C-alpha positions as CSV (number, residue, x, y, z in Angstrom):
1,M,-17.6,-57.9,267.2
2,K,-16.6,-54.3,266.7
3,K,-16.0,-55.0,263.0
4,A,-19.4,-56.6,262.6
5,I,-21.1,-53.6,264.2
6,L,-19.2,-51.2,261.9
7,Y,-20.2,-53.1,258.8
8,F,-23.8,-53.2,260.0
9,L,-23.8,-49.4,260.5
10,I,-22.4,-48.9,257.0
11,L,-25.1,-51.2,255.5
12,S,-27.8,-49.4,257.5
13,L,-26.6,-45.9,256.5
14,S,-26.5,-47.0,252.8
15,A,-30.1,-48.1,253.0
16,I,-31.2,-44.7,254.3
17,I,-29.2,-42.4,251.9
18,R,-29.3,-44.6,248.8
19,P,-32.7,-43.2,247.5
20,F,-31.3,-39.7,247.6
21,L,-28.2,-40.3,245.5
22,K,-27.9,-40.2,241.7
23,T,-25.8,-42.7,239.9
24,R,-22.8,-41.2,238.0
25,K,-22.5,-43.0,234.7
26,S,-18.8,-42.3,234.4
27,L,-17.8,-43.3,238.0
28,M,-15.8,-46.4,238.6
29,V,-14.9,-47.7,242.1
30,F,-12.2,-50.3,242.7
31,G,-11.4,-52.5,245.7
32,C,-9.3,-55.5,246.5
33,R,-8.9,-58.2,249.1
34,G,-11.3,-56.8,251.7
35,G,-10.0,-53.3,251.2
36,L,-6.5,-54.3,252.3
37,G,-4.8,-55.0,249.0
38,Y,-3.6,-53.0,246.0
39,E,-2.6,-55.6,243.5
40,G,-3.6,-57.8,240.6
41,N,-6.4,-57.2,238.1
42,A,-8.1,-54.4,240.0
43,K,-4.9,-52.4,240.4
44,Y,-3.9,-52.6,236.8
45,L,-7.3,-51.9,235.4
46,Y,-7.6,-48.9,237.8
47,I,-4.3,-47.5,236.5
48,Y,-5.1,-48.2,232.9
49,C,-8.5,-46.5,233.1
50,H,-7.0,-43.5,235.0
51,R,-4.4,-43.1,232.2
52,H,-6.4,-43.9,229.1
53,T,-10.1,-43.2,229.6
54,N,-12.4,-40.4,230.7
55,F,-13.9,-42.5,233.5
56,E,-13.6,-41.1,237.1
57,C,-11.7,-43.8,238.9
58,I,-11.6,-44.1,242.7
59,W,-9.7,-46.7,244.7
60,I,-11.1,-47.7,248.1
61,T,-8.7,-48.8,250.8
62,K,-8.4,-49.4,254.5
63,D,-4.7,-48.6,254.3
64,K,-4.2,-44.9,255.1
65,K,-0.5,-45.0,254.0
66,L,-1.6,-46.3,250.5
67,L,-4.4,-43.7,250.5
68,Y,-1.8,-41.0,250.9
69,E,0.6,-42.5,248.3
70,L,-2.1,-42.8,245.7
71,R,-3.3,-39.2,246.2
72,K,0.2,-38.0,246.0
73,K,0.6,-39.6,242.6
74,G,-2.5,-37.9,241.3
75,F,-4.9,-40.8,241.7
76,K,-8.3,-40.5,243.3
77,A,-8.8,-42.7,246.4
78,E,-11.0,-42.7,249.5
79,Y,-10.7,-44.3,252.9
80,Y,-12.9,-47.4,253.3
81,F,-14.6,-46.3,256.5
82,S,-15.2,-42.7,255.4
83,L,-18.5,-41.1,254.4
84,K,-16.8,-40.1,251.0
85,G,-15.9,-43.8,250.4
86,I,-19.4,-45.0,251.1
87,L,-20.9,-42.3,248.9
88,A,-18.5,-43.2,246.1
89,V,-19.7,-46.8,246.1
90,L,-23.3,-45.8,246.2
91,R,-23.0,-43.4,243.3
92,A,-20.8,-45.6,241.2
93,K,-22.1,-47.0,237.9
94,Y,-19.3,-49.7,238.0
95,V,-17.8,-51.4,241.1
96,F,-14.8,-53.7,240.6
97,I,-13.9,-56.4,243.1
98,T,-11.4,-59.3,243.3
99,H,-12.5,-61.3,246.3
100,S,-15.8,-60.3,247.9
101,L,-18.4,-57.5,248.0
102,T,-16.5,-56.3,251.1
103,D,-13.6,-55.3,248.9
104,V,-15.4,-52.0,249.0
105,P,-17.7,-50.8,251.8
106,F,-20.5,-53.3,252.1
107,V,-23.7,-51.4,251.1
108,F,-27.1,-51.8,249.5
109,F,-25.9,-51.3,246.0
110,K,-28.2,-49.3,243.7
111,Q,-29.9,-51.5,241.1
112,E,-28.2,-49.7,238.2
113,T,-24.8,-50.3,239.7
114,K,-22.8,-53.0,237.8
115,I,-20.6,-55.3,239.8
116,I,-17.6,-56.6,237.9
117,N,-15.7,-59.5,239.5
118,L,-12.0,-59.4,238.5
119,W,-11.3,-62.7,240.2
120,H,-7.7,-62.7,241.6
121,G,-6.5,-66.1,240.2
122,I,-6.8,-68.6,237.4
123,P,-8.2,-71.7,239.2
124,I,-5.6,-74.4,239.8
125,K,-6.8,-75.4,243.2
126,C,-10.5,-75.7,244.2
127,V,-11.9,-72.2,244.9
128,A,-15.1,-70.7,246.1
129,F,-18.0,-73.2,246.1
130,C,-15.6,-76.0,245.2
131,D,-13.4,-75.3,248.2
132,K,-14.5,-77.8,250.9
133,N,-12.7,-75.8,253.6
134,L,-14.9,-72.7,253.3
135,S,-16.9,-71.7,256.3
136,V,-20.7,-71.3,256.2
137,K,-20.3,-67.5,256.5
138,A,-17.8,-67.5,253.6
139,R,-20.2,-69.5,251.4
140,V,-23.1,-67.1,252.2
141,M,-20.9,-64.1,251.3
142,D,-19.8,-65.8,248.1
143,W,-23.4,-66.6,247.1
144,L,-24.3,-62.9,247.6
145,R,-21.3,-61.8,245.6
146,D,-22.1,-64.2,242.7
147,K,-25.8,-63.4,242.6
148,R,-25.0,-59.7,242.3
149,T,-22.2,-60.1,239.7
150,D,-22.9,-58.6,236.3
151,I,-19.6,-59.5,234.6
152,F,-17.1,-62.1,235.6
153,I,-13.9,-62.0,233.6
154,S,-12.3,-65.2,232.2
155,N,-9.0,-66.0,230.7
156,S,-10.2,-68.7,228.3
157,E,-13.3,-70.6,227.0
158,R,-11.6,-73.7,228.3
159,F,-11.9,-72.5,231.8
160,N,-15.5,-71.3,231.7
161,T,-16.7,-74.7,232.7
162,I,-14.5,-74.5,235.8
163,Y,-15.7,-71.0,236.6
164,R,-19.3,-72.1,236.3
165,K,-18.6,-74.9,238.7
166,C,-16.8,-72.8,241.3
167,F,-19.0,-69.7,241.1
168,K,-22.8,-69.3,241.1
169,V,-22.7,-66.5,238.6
170,R,-25.1,-66.5,235.6
171,P,-23.4,-68.4,232.7
172,N,-23.9,-65.4,230.3
173,S,-22.1,-63.1,232.8
174,I,-18.7,-64.8,232.1
175,K,-16.8,-62.8,229.5
176,V,-13.5,-64.0,228.0
177,V,-11.8,-60.7,227.8
178,G,-8.5,-61.6,229.3
179,L,-6.9,-60.5,232.6
180,P,-5.6,-56.9,233.2
181,R,-2.7,-58.3,235.2
182,I,-1.5,-60.2,232.1
183,N,-1.9,-56.9,230.1
184,Y,0.6,-55.3,232.6
185,L,3.1,-58.2,232.3
186,R,3.0,-58.1,228.5
187,K,2.9,-54.3,228.0
188,P,4.0,-52.5,231.2
189,E,4.4,-49.3,229.2
190,D,0.6,-49.0,229.0
191,F,0.7,-48.5,232.7
192,G,3.5,-45.9,232.8
193,V,6.2,-48.5,233.7
194,N,9.4,-48.9,231.7
195,R,10.5,-52.6,231.2
196,V,13.8,-52.9,233.0
197,Q,15.8,-56.1,232.5
198,S,18.0,-57.1,235.5
199,K,21.7,-57.6,234.8
200,K,21.6,-60.5,237.3
201,K,19.6,-63.7,236.8
202,I,16.7,-63.6,239.3
203,L,15.0,-66.6,240.6
204,L,11.7,-66.0,242.6
205,Y,10.2,-68.5,245.0
206,A,6.6,-67.7,245.7
207,P,4.6,-70.6,247.3
208,T,0.9,-70.4,248.0
209,F,-0.7,-70.7,251.5
210,R,-2.0,-74.0,252.9
211,D,-5.3,-74.6,254.7
212,Y,-3.3,-76.8,257.2
213,K,-0.1,-76.5,259.3
214,D,3.0,-77.7,257.5
215,Y,6.7,-77.2,257.5
216,N,8.3,-76.2,254.2
217,P,11.7,-78.0,253.9
218,L,13.1,-75.3,251.7
219,F,13.3,-73.0,254.8
220,K,15.8,-75.3,256.5
221,E,18.8,-73.3,257.5
222,E,21.2,-75.9,256.1
223,F,19.6,-75.8,252.7
224,L,19.3,-72.0,252.6
225,R,23.1,-71.8,253.3
226,K,23.9,-74.2,250.5
227,L,21.5,-72.4,248.1
228,D,22.9,-69.0,249.0
229,E,26.4,-70.1,248.2
230,V,25.5,-71.5,244.8
231,I,23.4,-68.4,243.9
232,K,26.2,-66.1,244.9
233,N,28.8,-68.0,242.9
234,Y,26.7,-67.4,239.7
235,N,26.2,-63.8,240.5
236,A,22.4,-64.3,240.7
237,E,19.7,-63.5,243.2
238,F,17.1,-65.7,244.8
239,W,14.0,-63.9,246.0
240,I,11.5,-65.3,248.4
241,K,8.0,-63.8,248.6
242,L,5.5,-65.4,250.9
243,H,1.7,-65.3,250.4
244,P,0.0,-62.5,252.4
245,F,-1.9,-65.1,254.4
246,V,1.3,-66.9,255.5
247,N,2.9,-66.1,258.9
248,N,6.3,-64.4,258.5
249,N,7.6,-66.2,261.5
250,I,8.8,-69.0,259.3
251,I,11.5,-66.6,257.8
252,P,14.9,-67.3,259.3
253,N,16.5,-64.4,261.2
254,K,20.0,-65.1,259.8
255,P,21.2,-62.9,256.9
256,Y,22.1,-64.3,253.5
257,E,24.1,-62.7,250.7
258,A,22.2,-63.8,247.6
259,I,18.8,-64.7,249.1
260,K,16.4,-61.9,249.8
261,F,13.1,-62.3,251.7
262,L,10.6,-59.8,250.3
263,P,7.7,-58.2,252.3
264,S,4.5,-60.2,251.8
265,G,2.7,-57.0,250.9
266,V,4.9,-56.4,247.8
267,D,2.9,-56.7,244.5
268,I,4.2,-59.9,243.0
269,Y,3.3,-58.7,239.4
270,E,5.8,-55.9,239.7
271,L,8.4,-58.6,240.4
272,L,7.5,-61.1,237.7
273,T,8.6,-58.8,234.8
274,K,12.2,-59.0,236.2
275,V,12.2,-62.8,237.0
276,H,14.1,-65.3,234.9
277,T,12.8,-68.4,236.7
278,L,9.7,-68.8,238.8
279,I,9.6,-71.4,241.5
280,S,6.2,-72.0,243.1
281,D,3.7,-74.8,243.7
282,Y,-0.1,-74.6,243.4
283,S,-0.3,-70.8,243.1
284,S,-2.2,-69.3,240.1
285,I,0.9,-67.1,239.4
286,I,2.4,-70.1,237.6
287,M,-0.4,-69.7,235.1
288,D,0.1,-66.0,234.7
289,F,3.9,-66.4,234.3
290,A,3.4,-69.2,231.7
291,I,1.0,-67.0,229.8
292,A,3.0,-63.8,229.9
293,F,6.5,-65.4,229.5
294,P,6.1,-68.8,227.9
295,D,9.9,-69.0,227.2
296,R,11.0,-68.6,230.8
297,N,11.6,-71.4,233.3
298,I,9.0,-72.6,235.8
299,L,9.9,-75.1,238.6
300,L,7.3,-76.4,241.0
301,F,8.3,-77.6,244.4
302,C,5.4,-79.8,245.6
303,Y,6.7,-81.5,248.6
304,D,3.2,-82.0,250.0
305,L,1.2,-82.7,246.8
306,E,-0.7,-85.7,248.0
307,K,-1.8,-83.9,251.2
308,Y,-2.7,-80.7,249.3
309,E,-4.8,-82.7,246.9
310,K,-6.6,-84.4,249.7
311,E,-7.1,-81.3,251.8
312,R,-7.9,-78.7,249.1
313,G,-8.2,-80.5,245.7
314,F,-7.5,-79.3,242.2
315,A,-9.8,-77.7,239.6
316,I,-7.6,-78.9,236.8
317,P,-5.5,-82.1,236.1
318,F,-2.5,-80.5,237.9
319,K,-0.2,-83.5,237.9
320,N,-0.7,-84.2,234.3
321,L,-0.4,-80.7,233.0
322,F,2.8,-79.9,235.0
323,R,4.4,-83.3,235.3
324,K,7.6,-82.0,233.8
325,N,7.8,-79.1,236.2
326,I,7.0,-80.8,239.5
327,H,9.8,-81.6,242.0
328,Y,8.9,-83.6,245.1
329,E,12.3,-83.6,246.7
330,L,14.5,-80.7,247.8
331,N,17.6,-82.3,246.2
332,D,15.9,-82.6,242.8
333,L,14.8,-79.0,243.0
334,F,18.4,-77.9,243.9
335,T,19.7,-79.8,240.9
336,S,17.3,-78.1,238.5
337,I,18.2,-74.7,240.0
338,K,21.9,-75.4,239.3
339,V,21.1,-76.4,235.7
340,I,19.3,-73.1,235.1
341,L,22.1,-71.1,236.7
342,K,24.4,-72.7,234.1
343,G,22.3,-71.1,231.4
344,K,20.1,-73.9,230.2
345,K,16.4,-73.6,229.7
346,I,14.2,-76.3,231.2
347,N,10.6,-76.7,232.0
348,T,9.2,-73.8,230.0
349,C,5.5,-73.7,229.5
350,S,5.1,-72.4,225.9
351,L,2.4,-75.0,225.1
352,F,0.5,-74.1,228.2
353,Q,-0.1,-70.5,227.1
354,K,-2.4,-71.8,224.3
355,F,-4.3,-74.0,226.7
356,A,-4.9,-71.4,229.4
357,Y,-5.4,-68.2,227.4
358,N,-7.0,-66.8,224.2
359,E,-3.9,-65.5,222.4
360,E,-5.8,-62.7,220.6
361,N,-6.4,-61.1,224.0
362,L,-2.7,-60.7,224.8
363,G,-1.9,-57.1,225.4
364,M,-5.5,-56.1,224.8
365,E,-7.1,-57.2,228.1
366,C,-7.9,-53.8,229.6
367,I,-9.4,-52.3,226.4
368,N,-11.4,-55.5,225.8
369,L,-13.0,-55.1,229.2
370,I,-13.6,-51.4,228.8
371,N,-15.4,-52.1,225.5
372,K,-17.5,-54.8,227.2
373,I,-18.4,-52.3,230.0
374,K,-19.3,-49.7,227.5
375,S,-21.6,-52.2,225.7
376,I,-23.6,-52.8,228.9
377,R,-23.5,-49.1,229.7
378,E,-25.4,-48.4,226.5
379,V,-28.1,-51.1,227.2
């Protein structure tokens, strides 16, 4: 209730002061996951624009620790519930979001403000209006977001039909410019990051969240002990990174030597550049990994595929596309892990890169989007 009142006060304040504020044509404002995240497309476009353009770039966050860290590094950032944060959004020519209009303070945006939706995942599962589990409130907020969106970025023409089905954006607002997070994975040096190859073979397990209660058999202590022993014998590491929406209570309290449970708040894209093999399920990161690193291994552990398809559904023919990567049983997954540890490459997705992405955009995503923004700036 308190949160609803606070949002209402921000919205009311914006209606009062908006007529007195002038839009700054060079001001960009970025937000992510309701103001709680600092990740994905928004993060990497923000860094790129800060480093390579003359735009004034401001990150909006509810995390005061992140606010301090960004400012310490020389970035501009404002607190979500501050007057400066609200004024920045009202003055901005460009507002970048990844989930909702509430990624930044929810205000009455000025008419000349352009909203760019940097949607946070290539659709594998049903999302937005195709997600039957969404509440009425969520659908209303999604409708408002889509009707206000000026640019919606896409990874490939092949996916535009899916985006048009899942989102209520204008068809001509969908622009195939590529994804800034892929730009980072392919060319981290553009973002001030040196590519560091780990001396150890790193396997990352990063499952998505479920809309229902379930128990992941991979977290059985008996299996983790067996896995830990094998990973240790090959001088490798097995990282586990849960989705931010997943309760950390499922993590075993007992320590392991080669298995590391990473904080859910860690940016997974900073991990992927070091990863030799990705193990996941229905998460869109399998798309990103296949696009950025088509010669690396992808294993899918889909112990609940039938239930997931029934409860959530897929936006693409998942089972057909990834039939060679899918493992239904824990023992089969364990066998594939041992094969990979022995140095063999299996289940790479080199052909999938061409299906899911426009190759000419690889490494050019941020500059493509900036050029597109400049074109609407001049209109």
